[in-house]
C-alpha positions as CSV (number, residue, x, y, z in Angstrom):
1,M,21.7,-39.9,-30.3
2,P,21.1,-38.7,-26.8
3,R,18.5,-36.4,-26.1
4,E,20.0,-33.6,-24.3
5,T,18.1,-32.6,-20.8
6,P,16.7,-29.5,-20.8
7,L,18.5,-26.7,-18.2
8,P,16.6,-26.1,-15.6
9,R,14.7,-22.4,-16.1
10,L,14.4,-20.8,-12.9
11,F,12.8,-17.6,-10.8
12,I,12.8,-16.7,-7.5
13,A,9.4,-15.4,-5.7
14,I,7.5,-15.1,-2.7
15,D,3.8,-17.0,-2.9
16,T,0.4,-15.3,-2.3
17,P,-0.4,-15.2,1.1
18,S,-3.6,-17.3,1.6
19,T,-5.1,-14.8,3.1
20,V,-5.1,-12.2,0.6
21,R,-5.1,-14.9,-2.6
22,P,-9.3,-14.7,-2.9
23,A,-9.7,-11.0,-3.3
24,L,-6.9,-11.3,-6.0
25,I,-8.7,-14.1,-7.4
26,E,-12.1,-12.2,-7.8
27,A,-10.4,-9.1,-9.1
28,R,-9.1,-11.2,-12.0
29,N,-12.3,-12.8,-12.7
30,K,-14.0,-9.6,-13.0
31,M,-11.8,-8.6,-15.6
32,K,-11.5,-12.0,-17.3
33,A,-15.4,-11.8,-17.9
34,I,-14.1,-9.5,-20.2
35,R,-14.0,-10.6,-23.8
36,T,-10.1,-10.2,-24.1
37,D,-7.0,-11.5,-25.5
38,V,-5.6,-11.7,-22.4
39,K,-3.5,-15.0,-21.1
40,W,-4.9,-14.9,-17.8
41,E,-2.6,-16.6,-15.1
42,S,-4.3,-19.6,-13.2
43,D,-5.0,-19.3,-9.3
44,D,-1.8,-21.4,-8.4
45,K,0.5,-19.2,-10.1
46,L,0.2,-15.8,-8.9
47,H,3.1,-15.3,-7.0
48,C,5.4,-11.8,-6.9
49,T,8.8,-12.5,-8.9
50,L,11.7,-11.1,-6.8
51,K,14.7,-12.7,-9.6
52,F,13.7,-14.3,-12.7
53,L,16.9,-16.7,-13.6
54,G,15.7,-18.5,-16.7
55,D,17.7,-21.2,-17.9
56,T,20.6,-22.4,-15.2
57,D,23.5,-24.6,-15.0
58,A,22.1,-27.6,-13.1
59,G,25.3,-27.9,-11.1
60,V,25.2,-24.4,-9.6
61,V,21.5,-24.7,-8.3
62,Q,22.7,-26.2,-5.0
63,D,25.0,-23.2,-5.1
64,I,22.1,-20.9,-5.6
65,Q,20.0,-21.8,-2.9
66,R,22.9,-22.0,-0.4
67,C,23.1,-18.2,-1.4
68,L,19.4,-17.6,-1.0
69,Q,19.5,-19.4,1.8
70,E,21.9,-17.3,3.7
71,I,20.3,-14.2,3.1
72,A,16.9,-14.8,4.5
73,G,18.8,-15.8,7.2
74,T,19.3,-11.5,7.3
75,F,16.0,-10.9,6.9
76,S,12.7,-11.0,9.8
77,P,9.4,-11.3,8.2
78,L,7.8,-8.5,5.9
79,S,5.2,-6.4,6.3
80,V,3.3,-5.8,2.9
81,M,0.3,-4.7,1.5
82,Y,-1.6,-6.4,-1.4
83,S,-3.4,-3.0,-2.7
84,G,-4.5,-1.7,-6.5
85,L,-4.6,-2.8,-9.9
86,G,-2.5,-1.6,-13.3
87,Y,-0.4,-2.8,-16.0
88,F,2.9,-2.0,-17.4
89,P,4.2,0.0,-19.1
90,N,0.8,2.1,-20.0
91,R,-2.5,1.7,-21.8
92,R,-1.6,2.8,-25.2
93,E,0.4,-0.6,-25.2
94,P,-0.3,-2.3,-22.4
95,R,1.3,-5.8,-21.8
96,I,1.1,-7.3,-18.6
97,I,-2.4,-6.6,-15.8
98,W,-1.0,-6.9,-12.1
99,A,-1.7,-6.3,-8.9
100,G,-0.1,-4.1,-6.4
101,I,2.1,-4.8,-3.5
102,R,3.1,-2.0,-1.0
103,D,6.3,-2.2,0.7
104,P,6.1,1.0,3.4
105,Q,9.1,-0.7,5.0
106,T,11.2,-1.3,1.7
107,M,12.3,-4.8,2.8
108,L,11.0,-6.4,0.2
109,T,12.7,-3.8,-1.9
110,S,15.7,-4.8,-0.7
111,L,15.4,-8.4,-0.3
112,A,14.9,-8.4,-4.2
113,R,17.9,-6.4,-4.2
114,S,20.1,-8.3,-1.9
115,V,19.1,-11.6,-3.9
116,D,19.5,-9.5,-7.7
117,Q,23.2,-9.1,-6.1
118,A,24.0,-12.4,-5.2
119,V,22.9,-14.4,-8.0
120,S,25.0,-12.4,-10.0
121,A,28.3,-13.8,-8.6
122,F,26.6,-17.3,-10.5
123,G,26.8,-14.6,-14.3
124,F,23.1,-13.4,-13.7
125,E,22.8,-10.1,-14.8
126,L,21.9,-7.4,-12.6
127,E,18.7,-5.4,-12.9
128,R,18.5,-2.5,-14.8
129,R,14.7,-1.6,-14.0
130,A,13.8,-0.5,-10.3
131,F,11.9,-3.3,-8.5
132,A,8.1,-3.0,-8.5
133,P,6.5,-5.8,-6.2
134,H,3.5,-6.8,-8.0
135,V,1.4,-10.5,-8.7
136,T,1.2,-10.5,-12.5
137,L,-2.4,-11.7,-13.7
138,G,-2.2,-12.0,-17.3
139,R,-0.3,-10.7,-20.3
140,V,-1.9,-9.2,-23.1
141,K,-1.7,-11.2,-26.4
142,G,-4.2,-8.9,-28.9
143,R,-5.8,-5.2,-28.8
144,R,-9.4,-7.1,-28.7
145,G,-11.3,-5.3,-25.4
146,I,-8.7,-4.3,-23.6
147,G,-10.2,-0.6,-23.6
148,E,-13.1,-1.9,-21.8
149,L,-10.8,-4.4,-19.6
150,L,-8.8,-0.9,-18.6
151,D,-12.2,1.1,-18.1
152,T,-13.3,-2.0,-15.8
153,L,-9.9,-2.7,-13.8
154,E,-10.2,1.4,-13.2
155,T,-13.2,0.7,-11.3
156,I,-12.4,-2.5,-9.3
157,T,-11.5,-1.7,-5.5
158,F,-8.7,-4.0,-4.7
159,D,-6.8,-3.3,-1.5
160,C,-6.0,-5.8,1.6
161,P,-4.8,-5.8,5.3
162,P,-1.3,-5.8,5.9
163,V,0.4,-9.4,6.0
164,L,3.6,-10.8,6.5
165,I,6.1,-12.8,4.1
166,H,7.5,-15.6,5.5
167,E,9.6,-17.0,3.3
168,M,11.2,-17.1,-0.9
169,L,10.7,-20.0,-2.7
170,L,13.3,-20.9,-5.5
171,V,10.7,-22.3,-8.3
172,Q,11.4,-24.3,-11.7
173,S,9.2,-23.4,-14.8
174,E,8.9,-26.4,-16.7
175,L,7.6,-25.5,-20.3
176,R,4.8,-27.7,-21.7
177,P,2.4,-27.6,-24.5
178,S,-0.3,-27.0,-22.1
179,G,1.6,-24.1,-20.8
180,S,4.1,-23.8,-17.7
181,V,4.1,-25.8,-14.5
182,Y,5.8,-24.9,-11.9
183,S,7.4,-27.1,-8.5
184,I,9.2,-25.4,-5.5
185,V,12.7,-26.5,-5.8
186,A,13.2,-24.9,-2.2
187,R,11.7,-22.7,0.3
188,M,13.8,-20.1,2.2
189,E,12.6,-19.2,5.4
190,L,12.9,-15.4,6.6
191,Q,14.0,-16.3,10.0
192,H,16.6,-13.8,11.2
193,L,15.5,-12.6,14.6
194,K,16.2,-9.1,16.4
195,M,17.8,-8.8,19.7
196,E,16.1,-7.6,22.5
197,N,17.5,-4.7,24.2
């Protein structure tokens, strides 16, 4: 019998701007120097997920892409600040180590909400939790060195000047024995132009 082609595993994200990435990598590396059971994200995987779709019927990928393109056309580039380090859900049982994104005009949150509502038409569940913009730096796999890691995290200053986000991405994550590999399926430019008075 022929092997079934696996369904594409997709998510929608914004990439980390090149001006922010070095500071993000530096903060991650300071924590990475501590011997812990944390799987740290590689440099090319530092992004902010707007919506995780998971296994997706290949037949609707183009429709999703078109839908995202329409949403992108209604948003201007977004001004955000990458700032602060933390962990989810709490200090007693941390699972995710993250870098925060401040969204002072709440436009990134609006974009995530628009994406969430739009893809629900394709059968994806609406998010129950409020959107908390962040970049995942590492995933905690065990308890070794965690106390020291969190103490160190709280001493690291991570604060970047405001940046503009110009596009969102539709990304495929392919699971391999060595880990997941990301490839960009489509780029959607945020290009809504405000009319001058």
